[in-house]
N, C-alpha and C positions, 0 to 999 in steps of 0.2 A: 553543248559546244557544237558549232557547225563544222562541216568538213573543211572548209577554208581555214577556219581558225586552228583546227587540228594540224593541218599540213604546215601552216606557218609555225606553230609551236615546235613540231618535230624538226623542221628545217633549221630553226634557230638553235635548237639543242645540238644539232649536228654541225652547227657553224658553217653552213654552206650558203651559197648565193642562189637567188632565183634563177639566174641564167644557167647555172650548173644543172639544176633539176629540169629546167625547160629543155635543155639539150638532151638530157637522158631520156626525156619523154618524146623527143622529136617534135616539139612545138616551140613557137617563138616565146620570148620572155614576156611580152605584153599579154599573151594568152594565158600563160602561167599566172601572171600577176592578177588577172581578172578572176581566175579560178580561186586563187588564194583569198581574194577580197570578197568572194561570193557574188561577183557580178556576172559570172558565166558558170554554167553547170558543166562539170566534167562528165565525160562519157564513162560508162561502167568499165570499159577496158582501161581507160586512163586511171581510174581509181585503183584497179588491181595493179597497174604499173607503178603508181605512187607507192603502194604498199611494198612492192618488191624493192624499189629504190630505197625507201626508208627502212626496209627490213622490219616491217611490222606485220601483224596478222591482217590479211586482207579483209576478213570479216569485220574487224574494228572500223576500218575506213568505209567499207560498204554500208555498215549500219548507219554511220553519220551521214553518208551521201544520200541514202534512202530517206532518212529522217528529214533532211533538207528538202527533198522532193515532196514529201507529205506535207510539211509545213507550208511550202509554197502554195499547195492546192487549197489548204483549209484556213490559211491565216486571216482571211477576211470573213470567215463564217463564224463569228464570235458565239452566236446562239446555238449553232448546230455542230460545231467542231467536236466538242466533247462527246456528244451522242454518236456522231459518225465514227469516232475512234472506238467507242465501246462496241458498236455493231461490227466494225472491222475486226476487232480483237476476238469477238465471239466466232466470227466467220473463220478466222485463221486457226482457231482451236479445233475446228471440225476436221 
């Protein structure tokens, strides 16, 4: 699940409008909508703010946000993406 899909899901569960969350984040509604649809990447600070507003663990949102960034970088590298992720995982274990 992408970050945008997750915030949409949480927003629906809380039965609130995009404009309410946009106002809480001090961004305009079209910007919020683009983040929710995955057309614009949220800033790290915004992701943390989303978590506070939605009252969820910030690490849950940050993990999805970071995964979206990684996917964006490797999505067109069909042959090498898996190998690159393995190398990355080994590096992170050190």
